[in-house]
C-alpha positions as CSV (number, residue, x, y, z in Angstrom):
1,X,0.0,0.0,0.0
2,X,1.4,3.4,-1.0
3,X,0.6,6.6,1.0
4,X,0.8,9.9,-0.9
5,X,1.3,13.2,0.9
6,X,-0.5,15.8,-1.2
7,X,1.1,18.9,0.2
8,X,4.4,18.1,1.8
9,X,5.9,21.2,3.5
10,X,7.4,20.3,6.9
11,X,6.4,19.1,10.3
12,X,3.3,19.9,12.5
13,X,3.2,19.5,16.2
14,X,0.6,20.0,18.9
15,X,1.6,21.3,22.3
16,X,-0.6,21.8,25.5
17,X,0.2,23.0,28.9
18,X,-1.5,24.0,32.2
19,X,-0.7,26.4,34.9
20,X,-2.3,26.1,38.3
21,X,-2.8,28.8,41.0
22,X,-4.6,29.2,44.3
23,X,-7.9,31.0,43.7
24,X,-8.1,34.6,45.0
25,X,-11.8,35.4,44.3
26,X,-15.2,33.7,44.3
27,X,-18.0,34.5,41.9
28,X,-21.2,34.1,43.8
29,X,-24.7,33.9,42.3
30,X,-27.4,34.8,44.8
31,X,-31.2,35.0,44.4
32,X,-34.1,36.6,46.2
33,X,-37.6,35.3,45.7
34,X,-40.7,36.8,47.3
35,X,-44.3,35.6,46.8
36,X,-47.1,37.9,47.7
37,X,-50.9,38.4,47.0
38,X,-50.4,41.2,44.5
39,X,-47.8,42.3,42.0
40,X,-47.2,45.5,44.0
41,X,-46.7,43.6,47.3
42,X,-44.3,41.2,45.6
43,X,-42.2,44.1,44.2
44,X,-42.3,45.9,47.6
45,X,-41.2,42.8,49.5
46,X,-38.4,42.0,46.9
47,X,-37.3,45.6,46.9
48,X,-36.9,45.6,50.7
49,X,-35.0,42.3,50.6
50,X,-32.7,43.7,47.8
51,X,-32.0,46.8,49.9
52,X,-31.0,44.7,52.9
53,X,-28.8,42.4,50.8
54,X,-27.1,45.5,49.2
55,X,-26.3,46.9,52.6
56,X,-25.0,43.5,53.8
57,X,-22.8,43.3,50.7
58,X,-21.4,46.8,51.2
59,X,-20.8,46.1,54.9
60,X,-18.5,43.2,53.9
61,X,-16.3,45.5,51.8
62,X,-17.7,44.7,48.4
63,X,-18.0,47.8,46.2
64,X,-21.0,48.2,44.0
65,X,-18.8,47.7,40.9
66,X,-18.4,44.1,41.8
67,X,-22.1,43.4,42.1
68,X,-24.3,43.0,39.0
69,X,-28.1,42.4,38.9
70,X,-28.5,39.8,36.2
71,X,-32.3,39.2,36.3
72,X,-35.5,40.6,37.7
73,X,-38.9,39.1,36.8
74,X,-42.4,38.7,38.1
75,X,-44.7,35.7,37.4
76,X,-47.7,34.0,38.9
77,X,-47.0,31.1,41.4
78,X,-49.0,27.9,41.7
79,X,-48.9,24.7,43.6
80,X,-50.3,21.3,42.7
81,X,-51.7,20.0,39.4
82,X,-55.1,19.6,37.8
83,X,-58.1,20.0,40.2
84,X,-55.7,20.4,43.1
85,X,-53.9,23.3,41.5
86,X,-53.9,26.3,43.8
87,X,-52.9,29.9,43.1
88,X,-50.3,31.1,45.6
89,X,-49.8,34.7,44.4
90,X,-47.2,36.7,42.5
91,X,-43.6,35.7,42.7
92,X,-40.9,38.4,42.2
93,X,-37.4,37.0,41.5
94,X,-34.1,38.9,41.5
95,X,-30.6,37.5,41.0
96,X,-27.2,38.9,41.6
97,X,-23.6,38.0,40.6
98,X,-20.9,39.1,43.1
99,X,-17.1,39.0,42.8
100,X,-15.9,38.4,46.3
101,X,-12.2,38.7,47.1
102,X,-11.9,37.9,50.8
103,X,-12.0,34.1,50.6
104,X,-11.2,33.8,54.3
105,X,-14.5,35.3,55.2
106,X,-16.6,33.7,52.4
107,X,-18.7,31.5,54.7
108,X,-19.6,34.3,57.1
109,X,-20.5,36.5,54.1
110,X,-22.8,33.8,52.7
111,X,-24.5,33.3,56.0
112,X,-25.0,37.1,56.3
113,X,-26.4,37.3,52.8
114,X,-29.0,34.6,53.6
115,X,-29.9,36.3,56.8
116,X,-30.4,39.5,54.8
117,X,-33.0,37.9,52.5
118,X,-31.1,35.9,49.9
119,X,-33.0,32.7,49.8
120,X,-31.3,31.2,46.7
121,X,-27.6,30.3,46.3
122,X,-27.2,29.3,42.7
123,X,-23.4,28.6,42.9
124,X,-20.0,29.7,44.0
125,X,-17.2,29.5,41.4
126,X,-13.6,30.0,42.4
127,X,-11.3,31.9,40.0
128,X,-8.1,34.0,39.8
129,X,-7.8,37.7,39.1
130,X,-4.6,37.4,37.1
131,X,-5.9,34.9,34.6
132,X,-4.4,36.7,31.5
133,X,-1.0,36.4,33.1
134,X,-1.5,32.7,33.8
135,X,-2.9,32.1,30.3
136,X,0.2,33.8,28.8
137,X,2.5,31.4,30.9
138,X,0.4,28.4,29.8
139,X,0.7,29.5,26.1
140,X,4.5,29.9,26.4
141,X,4.8,26.4,27.9
142,X,2.5,25.0,25.2
143,X,4.8,26.4,22.5
144,X,7.8,24.9,24.2
145,X,6.1,21.5,24.4
146,X,5.2,21.7,20.7
147,X,8.8,22.6,19.8
148,X,10.3,19.8,21.9
149,X,8.0,17.3,20.2
150,X,8.8,18.6,16.7
151,X,12.6,18.5,17.4
152,X,12.3,14.9,18.5
153,X,10.5,14.0,15.3
154,X,13.0,15.9,13.2
155,X,15.9,14.2,14.9
156,X,14.4,10.8,14.4
157,X,13.7,11.5,10.7
158,X,17.2,12.8,10.1
159,X,16.2,16.4,9.3
160,X,16.4,19.8,11.1
161,X,13.7,22.2,11.9
162,X,13.6,25.4,9.8
163,X,11.6,28.5,10.5
164,X,8.1,28.5,11.9
165,X,5.5,28.7,9.1
166,X,2.3,28.2,10.9
167,X,0.9,29.1,14.4
168,X,-2.7,28.1,15.4
169,X,-4.1,28.9,18.8
170,X,-6.3,26.0,20.1
171,X,-8.8,26.2,22.9
172,X,-8.1,22.8,24.6
173,X,-11.6,22.7,26.0
174,X,-13.4,23.4,22.7
175,X,-15.1,20.5,20.8
176,X,-12.9,21.1,17.7
177,X,-9.8,20.4,19.7
178,X,-10.6,16.7,19.8
179,X,-8.8,16.2,16.5
180,X,-5.5,17.2,18.2
181,X,-5.8,15.3,21.4
182,X,-4.4,12.2,19.9
183,X,-1.2,14.0,19.3
184,X,-0.8,15.2,22.8
185,X,1.5,13.4,25.3
186,X,-0.6,11.8,28.1
187,X,2.6,11.2,30.1
188,X,2.9,15.0,30.6
189,X,-0.5,15.2,32.2
190,X,-0.3,16.4,35.8
191,X,-2.2,15.0,38.7
192,X,-2.3,18.6,40.0
193,X,-4.9,19.4,37.3
194,X,-7.5,17.7,39.5
195,X,-6.1,19.0,42.8
196,X,-8.8,20.6,45.0
197,X,-8.5,24.2,45.9
198,X,-6.6,25.1,42.7
199,X,-7.6,26.9,39.5
200,X,-6.1,25.4,36.4
201,X,-5.6,27.6,33.3
202,X,-4.8,25.7,30.1
203,X,-3.6,26.6,26.6
204,X,-2.7,24.7,23.5
205,X,-1.2,25.5,20.1
206,X,-0.4,23.8,16.8
207,X,2.9,24.9,15.2
208,X,4.2,24.1,11.8
209,X,7.9,24.2,10.7
210,X,9.8,24.0,7.5
211,X,12.4,21.3,7.5
212,X,15.9,21.3,6.1
213,X,18.4,18.6,5.4
214,X,20.5,17.6,8.4
């Protein structure tokens, strides 16, 4: 069987790398839900709860710029089904997203928020504030990994790497990156990627080199 390379031009290599760091902020999604007999009463009750929650957030040193109201809606509330269905009133629902930096006091803050009127906790996601810097470090390491692999291939084939002709940034978490994963080196995977209490920032790249005679 003969294999034909339609467009021979050099060597292509995929490199991936991850950088981990301790989280320094939490993104919190809180909700307030109030059900009353009339729309006006529902809005009034929700507005009072929102005001208490805002004051609690400020008292914990969180500036207004780190708080965003993502949704506010009003709908009828019911319980049961069919003949047993019962009208409960009008439900006003407001949600907030908060960037919280003092992780040492996160639990007391959440307790205070609930006591102030937040009756929904949609989630707490930990992150890092210097993610662009970490992403740059991961990308640099990914390029180094791709080069090391290409140099190994070139040495084994008896050629030398020439100049870089192609650079393709790859999101390692995107569905389309699957076609590259077979070229990655599983031996370089780090157990620390799954370590609790860490944020992992990843990057991947495809590089193409010209080759010259050895």
